[in-house]
C-alpha positions in Angstrom: 72.0 -30.0 -16.0 69.1 -31.4 -18.0 66.1 -32.9 -16.2 65.1 -36.5 -17.0 61.5 -35.7 -16.1 59.0 -36.3 -18.9 56.8 -33.3 -20.0 53.6 -33.1 -22.1 53.2 -30.8 -25.1 49.9 -30.0 -26.7 49.3 -28.5 -30.2 46.4 -28.3 -32.6 45.3 -27.4 -36.1 41.9 -26.5 -37.6 40.4 -29.2 -39.8 38.9 -27.0 -42.5 40.7 -26.9 -45.8 43.9 -28.6 -47.0 47.2 -28.0 -45.2 49.4 -25.3 -46.8 53.1 -25.1 -46.9 52.7 -22.2 -44.4 50.8 -24.5 -42.0 53.5 -27.1 -42.3 56.4 -24.6 -41.7 54.5 -22.6 -39.0 52.6 -25.3 -37.1 53.9 -28.8 -37.9 57.6 -28.3 -38.3 58.1 -26.6 -34.8 56.6 -29.7 -33.2 58.7 -32.0 -35.4 61.8 -30.2 -34.2 61.1 -31.1 -30.5 59.7 -34.6 -30.9 61.5 -37.2 -28.9 60.8 -40.6 -27.3 60.9 -39.3 -23.7 58.1 -36.7 -23.6 54.4 -36.9 -24.5 53.0 -35.1 -27.5 49.3 -34.5 -28.1 48.1 -33.1 -31.4 44.5 -32.1 -31.8 42.6 -31.9 -35.1 40.0 -29.3 -34.3 37.1 -30.6 -36.4 34.4 -29.2 -34.1 35.6 -25.7 -34.9 34.3 -26.3 -38.4 30.9 -25.5 -36.9 31.9 -21.8 -36.8 32.0 -21.8 -40.6 29.3 -20.0 -42.4 28.4 -23.1 -44.3 29.1 -26.3 -42.4 29.6 -29.2 -44.7 29.8 -32.5 -42.7 31.3 -34.6 -45.4 33.9 -32.0 -46.3 34.9 -31.6 -42.6 35.2 -35.4 -42.2 37.3 -35.8 -45.4 39.5 -32.9 -44.4 40.1 -34.4 -41.0 41.3 -37.6 -42.5 43.5 -35.8 -45.0 45.1 -33.8 -42.2 45.5 -36.9 -40.0 47.4 -38.6 -42.8 49.6 -35.5 -43.4 50.4 -35.4 -39.6 51.0 -39.1 -39.6 53.7 -38.7 -42.4 55.1 -35.3 -41.3 55.5 -36.3 -37.6 56.8 -39.8 -38.4 54.0 -41.3 -36.3 55.3 -44.9 -36.6 58.5 -43.8 -34.9 56.8 -41.9 -32.1 53.5 -43.7 -31.7 54.1 -44.7 -28.1 54.2 -41.0 -27.0 52.4 -39.2 -29.8 48.6 -38.9 -29.8 47.0 -37.5 -33.0 43.2 -37.3 -32.4 40.0 -35.7 -33.6 38.4 -33.2 -31.3 34.9 -34.7 -32.0 36.0 -38.1 -30.7 36.4 -36.8 -27.1 32.9 -36.0 -25.7 34.4 -35.0 -22.4 35.8 -31.8 -24.0 32.3 -30.5 -24.7 31.1 -31.6 -21.3 33.8 -29.6 -19.5 33.4 -26.7 -21.9 30.0 -26.1 -20.5 31.3 -26.3 -16.9 34.1 -23.9 -17.5 31.8 -21.4 -19.3 30.6 -20.3 -15.8 34.0 -18.6 -15.4 34.0 -16.8 -18.7 32.0 -13.6 -19.4 30.3 -12.3 -22.6 32.8 -9.4 -22.4 35.8 -11.9 -22.4 34.6 -13.5 -25.5 33.6 -10.4 -27.4 37.1 -9.0 -26.9 38.8 -11.9 -28.7 40.6 -10.5 -31.7 39.6 -13.5 -34.0 36.0 -13.0 -33.0 36.1 -9.3 -33.9 37.7 -10.0 -37.2 35.2 -12.7 -38.2 32.3 -10.7 -37.0 33.4 -7.8 -39.2 33.7 -10.2 -42.1 30.0 -11.3 -41.6 29.0 -7.7 -41.4 30.8 -6.9 -44.6 29.6 -9.9 -46.6 26.0 -10.2 -45.2 25.3 -6.6 -44.2 24.2 -8.0 -40.8 25.8 -8.8 -37.4 24.0 -12.2 -37.3 26.5 -15.0 -36.8 26.5 -18.4 -35.2 27.0 -18.4 -31.4 29.9 -20.9 -31.9 31.9 -18.2 -33.5 32.0 -16.5 -30.1 32.0 -19.5 -27.8 34.7 -21.7 -29.5 37.5 -20.2 -27.3 35.7 -21.9 -24.4 36.0 -25.3 -26.1 39.7 -24.4 -26.8 40.3 -24.0 -23.1 38.6 -27.4 -22.4 40.7 -29.0 -25.1 43.8 -27.8 -23.2 43.1 -28.3 -19.5 41.7 -31.8 -19.7 45.2 -33.1 -20.8 47.1 -31.1 -18.2 50.0 -30.2 -20.6 53.2 -28.6 -19.4 53.5 -26.7 -22.6 50.9 -25.5 -25.2 52.5 -24.7 -28.6 51.0 -21.9 -30.7 51.5 -18.8 -32.8 51.3 -15.2 -31.6 47.8 -15.0 -33.1 46.6 -17.3 -30.3 47.9 -15.1 -27.6 44.4 -13.7 -26.9 43.0 -17.2 -26.4 45.9 -18.2 -24.2 45.5 -15.2 -21.9 41.8 -16.1 -21.6 42.8 -19.7 -20.7 45.2 -18.4 -18.0 42.6 -16.2 -16.3 39.9 -18.9 -16.5 42.1 -21.5 -14.9 43.0 -19.1 -12.1 39.3 -18.3 -11.5 38.3 -22.0 -11.6 41.1 -23.0 -9.1 40.2 -20.1 -6.8 36.5 -21.2 -6.9 37.5 -24.8 -6.0 40.0 -23.6 -3.3 42.6 -25.9 -4.9 44.7 -26.2 -8.1 42.5 -28.6 -9.9 43.5 -27.3 -13.4 47.2 -27.2 -14.3 48.6 -23.8 -15.3 50.6 -24.6 -18.5 53.3 -22.6 -20.2 52.8 -21.1 -23.7 55.6 -22.0 -26.1 55.6 -19.7 -29.2 56.3 -21.1 -32.6 59.9 -20.2 -33.5 59.4 -20.3 -37.3 58.4 -17.3 -39.5 54.9 -17.0 -40.8 54.8 -17.8 -44.4 53.1 -15.1 -46.5 51.0 -15.1 -49.7 53.2 -15.4 -52.8 51.6 -12.5 -54.6 50.8 -10.4 -51.6 53.7 -11.0 -49.1 52.3 -8.6 -46.5 49.5 -11.1 -45.6 49.7 -14.6 -44.2 49.4 -17.5 -46.5 45.8 -18.8 -46.1 44.0 -22.1 -46.8 40.9 -20.1 -48.0 42.6 -17.7 -50.4 40.5 -17.2 -53.5 43.6 -16.8 -55.6 45.3 -20.3 -55.9 48.6 -18.6 -57.0 49.0 -17.2 -53.5 49.1 -20.5 -51.8 51.1 -23.8 -51.9 49.3 -26.8 -50.5 51.2 -29.9 -49.4 49.2 -31.9 -51.9 49.7 -29.5 -54.8 51.2 -30.9 -58.0 55.0 -30.3 -57.3 55.5 -28.8 -60.8 52.6 -26.4 -60.3 54.0 -25.4 -56.9 57.4 -24.7 -58.5 55.7 -22.4 -61.0 54.0 -20.6 -58.2 57.3 -19.8 -56.5 58.9 -18.7 -59.8 56.0 -16.2 -60.3 56.0 -14.9 -56.7 56.3 -11.2 -56.0 59.7 -9.8 -54.9 61.2 -6.3 -55.6 63.5 -4.6 -58.0 66.6 -4.3 -55.7 68.0 -7.7 -56.7 69.8 -8.1 -53.4 69.1 -11.2 -51.3 68.8 -10.5 -47.6 66.1 -10.8 -44.9 64.0 -7.7 -44.1 60.3 -8.3 -43.6 59.4 -4.6 -43.8 61.4 -3.4 -46.7 61.7 -6.7 -48.6 58.6 -8.8 -47.7 58.6 -10.9 -50.9 62.2 -12.0 -50.9 62.1 -12.4 -47.1 59.2 -14.8 -47.5 61.2 -16.9 -50.0 64.2 -16.9 -47.6 61.9 -18.1 -44.8 60.6 -21.0 -47.0 64.2 -21.9 -48.1 65.6 -21.9 -44.6 62.8 -23.9 -43.1 62.9 -26.7 -45.7 66.7 -26.7 -45.8 67.0 -26.5 -42.0 69.5 -23.6 -42.1 69.8 -20.2 -40.5 68.9 -17.1 -42.3 72.4 -15.7 -42.2 73.7 -18.9 -43.9 71.2 -18.3 -46.7 72.1 -14.6 -47.1 75.8 -15.5 -47.3 75.3 -18.2 -49.9 73.3 -15.8 -52.2 75.3 -12.6 -51.5 76.2 -12.1 -55.1 73.4 -14.1 -56.8 70.4 -12.9 -58.7 66.8 -13.1 -57.8 66.2 -15.4 -60.7 68.8 -17.9 -59.5 67.5 -17.8 -55.9 63.9 -18.2 -56.9 64.8 -21.1 -59.1 66.6 -22.8 -56.2 63.7 -22.2 -53.8 61.3 -23.5 -56.5 63.3 -26.7 -56.9 63.6 -27.2 -53.1 59.8 -26.8 -52.7 59.2 -29.2 -55.7 61.5 -31.8 -54.3 60.1 -31.5 -50.8 56.5 -32.0 -52.1 57.5 -34.9 -54.3 59.1 -36.7 -51.4 56.4 -35.9 -49.0 53.6 -37.0 -51.3 55.3 -40.3 -52.0 55.1 -41.0 -48.3 51.5 -39.7 -48.2 50.3 -42.0 -50.9 51.7 -45.1 -49.1 49.4 -44.5 -46.2 45.9 -45.9 -46.7 42.6 -44.4 -45.5 41.9 -47.6 -43.6 45.3 -47.3 -41.8 44.5 -43.7 -40.8 41.1 -44.7 -39.6 42.6 -47.2 -37.2 45.1 -44.7 -36.0 42.4 -42.1 -35.3 40.3 -44.7 -33.5 43.1 -45.9 -31.4 44.3 -42.3 -30.6 40.7 -41.2 -29.9 40.5 -43.8 -27.2 43.8 -42.7 -25.7 42.8 -39.1 -25.6 39.4 -39.8 -24.2 40.9 -41.9 -21.4 43.1 -39.0 -20.4 40.2 -36.5 -20.6 37.8 -38.9 -18.7 40.2 -39.3 -15.8 40.6 -35.5 -15.5 36.9 -34.8 -15.8 36.2 -37.4 -13.1 38.6 -35.5 -10.8 36.9 -32.2 -11.7 33.4 -33.5 -11.1 34.4 -34.9 -7.7 35.8 -31.5 -6.7 32.6 -29.8 -7.8 30.5 -32.5 -5.9 28.9 -33.7 -9.1 30.0 -37.3 -8.3 
């Protein structure tokens, strides 16, 4: 028997760079699948995390945030769900930063230095700059991530397996904080993994499709020229077997195309495999290319209909909503800690 109780979901996306087809399939589509008019959905545009970049460009971050907000507005059908969907910028909620400092008392240097993403980015700095000098925010941003979560008391946080490290840190920090307060001030949420496959680079299908890839042929952006995107699919790497079935290990290229096809067509992998059982790679790639082209054409038509002024109003309105929720929770926390 299904419960009629409303629950809250929280998700987020980095604001740096344009949204790729991989971001859409891996991060936005899973939320779109569960959107309804009963539950509450909070989607965070993590623009403050842009400070962890080697070169922080304020104008670029601002423009990227607006572009992402417009994409989310269209992809998640904001007008349909605006009563229970909050899309907001991290930087619009000052309470997040305030509580991040408080919660940092319960997180050690060792905790932060063990984060996989920190290790990877630190090694990148070492490789590129021949030094281990890096901004402190590269290490401390997981603290802000925890604050981003707990101030909204979600029942579920949606994310990929690459966030598992951060989620585990959030769980342990919430437990420490509640133990310190002798009461369950912070809600212990459940982590809901994305159910969609990670979309890989088109020319290097062993690696995840990335916003920052230096080779534009590896990545399809939601705002790419649809015809250009079609050509990228047609030139994607596969193998010489000419048999269409899903096997990430033995057939990463064709499996990547199957993942894209199934996500955009909303069908199971088995259905796709059966449909193309006796078909050639050329025929399959052409079909995937046309599906991607049509998807981008239709999406961009909706995107162009939304003005920057309209998005500005949406972000302002949603920022107030998010801040009211965070302010109420922070007030409770401060009272518990005898700060007010």
